[in-house]
C-alpha positions in Angstrom: -27.7 -65.5 -35.4 -30.5 -64.5 -33.1 -29.8 -62.9 -29.7 -31.6 -64.7 -27.0 -30.1 -62.7 -24.1 -31.6 -59.3 -25.1 -34.7 -57.6 -23.6 -38.0 -57.6 -25.5 -38.4 -54.5 -27.5 -34.8 -53.4 -27.7 -34.2 -53.7 -31.4 -35.7 -53.0 -34.8 -37.0 -56.6 -34.9 -38.4 -56.8 -31.4 -41.5 -54.8 -30.3 -43.0 -54.4 -26.8 -45.5 -52.5 -24.9 -45.7 -52.0 -21.1 -44.8 -49.6 -18.4 -46.5 -46.3 -19.2 -49.6 -47.4 -20.9 -52.6 -45.1 -21.5 -55.0 -45.9 -18.6 -52.2 -46.7 -16.1 -50.5 -49.9 -15.2 -52.1 -53.2 -16.2 -54.5 -54.7 -13.7 -55.6 -58.3 -13.0 -57.9 -59.8 -15.7 -57.0 -57.1 -18.3 -56.5 -58.3 -21.8 -53.6 -57.4 -24.1 -54.3 -58.3 -27.7 -51.8 -58.4 -30.6 -53.1 -58.4 -34.1 -51.0 -59.4 -37.1 -52.1 -58.0 -40.4 -50.9 -59.1 -43.8 -52.5 -56.4 -45.9 -50.7 -54.0 -48.2 -48.2 -53.3 -45.5 -47.7 -56.1 -43.0 -48.2 -54.8 -39.5 -48.7 -55.4 -35.8 -51.3 -53.6 -33.7 -51.6 -53.8 -29.9 -54.9 -53.6 -28.0 -55.9 -53.2 -24.3 -59.3 -54.7 -23.4 -60.3 -54.6 -27.1 -59.3 -50.9 -27.7 -56.3 -50.1 -29.8 -53.4 -48.7 -27.8 -52.4 -45.3 -29.4 -49.0 -45.0 -31.1 -48.1 -48.8 -30.9 -48.7 -49.9 -34.5 -45.6 -51.4 -36.1 -45.4 -51.3 -39.9 -43.5 -53.3 -42.5 -43.1 -56.6 -40.5 -40.8 -58.9 -42.4 -40.1 -62.6 -42.0 -41.4 -64.9 -39.3 -43.1 -63.4 -36.3 -42.8 -65.1 -32.8 -44.6 -64.0 -29.7 -42.6 -63.4 -26.5 -43.6 -62.1 -23.1 -41.8 -60.9 -20.0 -43.3 -60.6 -16.5 -42.0 -59.7 -13.1 -43.0 -59.2 -9.5 -45.1 -62.3 -9.3 -47.3 -61.4 -12.3 -49.3 -64.1 -14.0 -50.5 -64.4 -17.5 -52.6 -66.6 -19.7 -51.8 -66.8 -23.5 -54.6 -67.6 -25.9 -53.9 -68.6 -29.5 -57.2 -70.4 -30.3 -59.3 -67.9 -32.3 -62.7 -69.2 -30.9 -61.4 -68.4 -27.4 -60.5 -64.8 -28.1 -62.2 -62.3 -25.9 -62.2 -59.7 -28.8 -62.3 -60.3 -32.5 -59.2 -59.3 -34.5 -59.9 -56.1 -36.5 -60.4 -55.8 -40.3 -57.9 -57.7 -42.3 -56.2 -59.2 -39.2 -56.5 -62.8 -38.1 -55.3 -65.3 -35.6 -51.7 -66.5 -36.0 -51.7 -70.1 -37.0 -48.9 -72.7 -37.3 -48.0 -73.5 -40.9 -49.0 -76.9 -42.1 -46.6 -79.2 -43.9 -47.5 -79.8 -47.5 -47.8 -83.4 -48.6 
């Protein structure tokens, strides 16, 4: 089964960024992007204001991928999954995550 009581980023199947980011703590109106690529090696890449965050790429993603966020101290966030509304285009062979459609 899946553990729903664990922290984000505390296992081999959960990845997170935060805390000590290059450029300092996140500020209001900054954008964190997550790009999922299904090329030769499925991967996740994390971006801050359109620029890749060094040393955050996760290789060999397997199975289904679900986004999760955690905030504290009154932080607010806005999640955007609609590709035309993205502030930055996904790089190269990466694309928006879309819900699977049922086959008829």
